[in-house]
C-alpha positions in Angstrom: 109.2 97.2 63.6 110.2 96.6 67.2 107.6 95.1 69.5 106.9 96.2 73.1 108.5 94.1 75.8 105.4 93.5 78.0 107.4 91.8 80.7 109.7 94.8 81.0 106.7 97.1 80.9 105.1 95.2 83.8 108.3 95.3 85.8 108.6 99.0 85.4 105.0 99.5 86.4 105.4 97.4 89.6 108.6 99.3 90.5 106.8 102.6 90.1 103.8 101.4 92.2 106.2 100.2 94.9 108.0 103.5 94.9 104.7 105.4 95.1 103.5 103.3 98.1 106.8 103.9 99.9 106.6 107.7 99.3 103.0 107.8 100.5 102.7 105.4 103.5 100.0 107.4 105.3 97.8 107.8 102.3 98.2 104.0 101.6 97.3 103.1 105.2 94.3 105.4 105.2 93.2 104.1 101.9 93.3 100.5 103.2 91.2 101.5 106.3 88.8 103.6 104.2 88.1 100.7 101.9 86.4 99.0 105.0 83.8 101.7 105.3 83.5 103.4 101.9 83.0 101.9 98.5 86.4 102.2 96.7 87.9 103.7 99.9 87.0 107.3 98.9 83.9 109.6 99.2 83.4 109.7 95.4 84.5 106.9 93.1 86.1 109.2 90.5 88.7 110.0 93.2 90.3 106.6 92.6 90.5 107.0 88.8 94.0 108.6 89.0 97.4 107.1 88.2 98.6 104.7 90.8 97.0 102.0 92.8 95.5 104.3 95.5 94.8 108.1 95.8 96.8 110.5 97.9 94.9 112.0 100.8 95.1 115.8 101.2 96.1 117.3 104.5 95.8 121.0 103.5 95.6 123.3 100.6 96.2 127.0 100.0 96.0 128.8 96.7 97.0 126.3 94.0 99.2 124.2 96.3 98.2 121.2 98.3 100.0 118.9 100.7 99.2 115.3 101.3 99.2 113.4 104.6 102.8 112.3 104.0 104.0 115.9 103.5 104.4 115.8 99.7 103.6 119.1 98.0 101.8 119.4 94.7 100.5 122.1 92.4 96.8 121.4 92.0 96.2 121.7 88.2 92.6 120.3 88.7 91.3 122.9 91.1 87.8 121.5 91.1 84.6 123.4 91.7 85.2 126.5 93.9 89.0 126.1 93.9 88.9 126.9 90.2 87.5 130.4 90.9 89.6 131.5 93.9 92.1 128.8 94.7 92.1 126.8 97.9 91.1 128.6 101.2 91.5 132.3 100.1 91.6 134.7 103.0 88.5 136.6 102.2 86.4 133.4 101.8 87.8 132.0 105.0 87.0 135.2 106.9 83.4 135.3 105.5 82.8 131.6 106.3 84.2 132.0 109.8 82.0 135.1 110.5 78.9 133.3 109.2 79.6 130.1 111.0 79.3 132.0 114.3 75.8 133.0 113.4 74.7 129.7 112.0 75.1 128.0 108.7 71.9 126.0 108.0 68.4 127.2 108.7 64.9 125.9 107.9 63.6 129.5 108.2 64.3 132.6 106.0 67.2 134.8 106.9 67.4 138.6 106.7 69.4 138.2 103.5 67.1 135.8 101.7 65.7 138.5 99.4 69.2 138.6 97.8 68.7 135.0 96.6 65.3 135.4 94.9 63.4 134.2 97.9 65.6 131.3 98.9 66.1 130.6 102.6 69.8 131.2 102.5 72.2 133.2 100.4 73.2 131.4 97.2 76.9 130.6 96.7 77.2 132.9 93.7 76.0 136.0 95.7 78.4 135.1 98.5 81.3 135.0 96.0 80.2 138.3 94.4 80.0 139.9 97.9 83.5 138.8 98.6 85.0 139.4 95.2 82.7 142.2 93.7 84.8 142.7 90.6 85.3 139.0 89.8 83.9 138.6 86.4 85.1 135.0 86.4 82.2 134.2 88.7 79.8 134.8 85.9 80.7 131.6 84.1 81.3 129.4 87.2 78.6 130.3 89.7 75.4 130.0 87.6 74.5 129.4 84.0 72.9 132.9 83.9 75.9 134.3 85.8 76.1 137.7 84.0 72.4 138.4 84.7 72.8 137.5 88.4 76.1 139.4 88.5 74.4 142.6 87.3 71.4 141.9 89.7 73.8 141.5 92.6 75.7 144.6 91.8 72.4 146.6 91.5 71.2 145.3 94.9 74.4 146.5 96.6 75.8 143.1 97.4 
């Protein structure tokens, strides 16, 4: 049986890391600066547990596509959290957030819509999504562990 040439393997790895750094100079520079103010150079440590010696930094995202600071485009197969439900920056969500931001986004008092959230002081995320995407059955599994119950409740209240 043939053995693995560790020296060759290390050389290939170093070559790929150098190529990655050259193709992502803005992300590399930002990562070096960010390490001075954030542990690991990122907001959450899991963000550095990707292939490569530093993460790429996102400039923008739309649907399933994202673009890093260096202009490289990717298909986002991770689509974490809310992106998994609707993609990045869907028009309806952007429009709803923009409209609400003009009215205020954090309150320490109840709003006129708090009854929709079971007495909470602001509208829960799952109700907001159901209001924007009323036929989105996918929200049932993502928004709340009891999503189907809340989905029916939201539909019955006219959200």
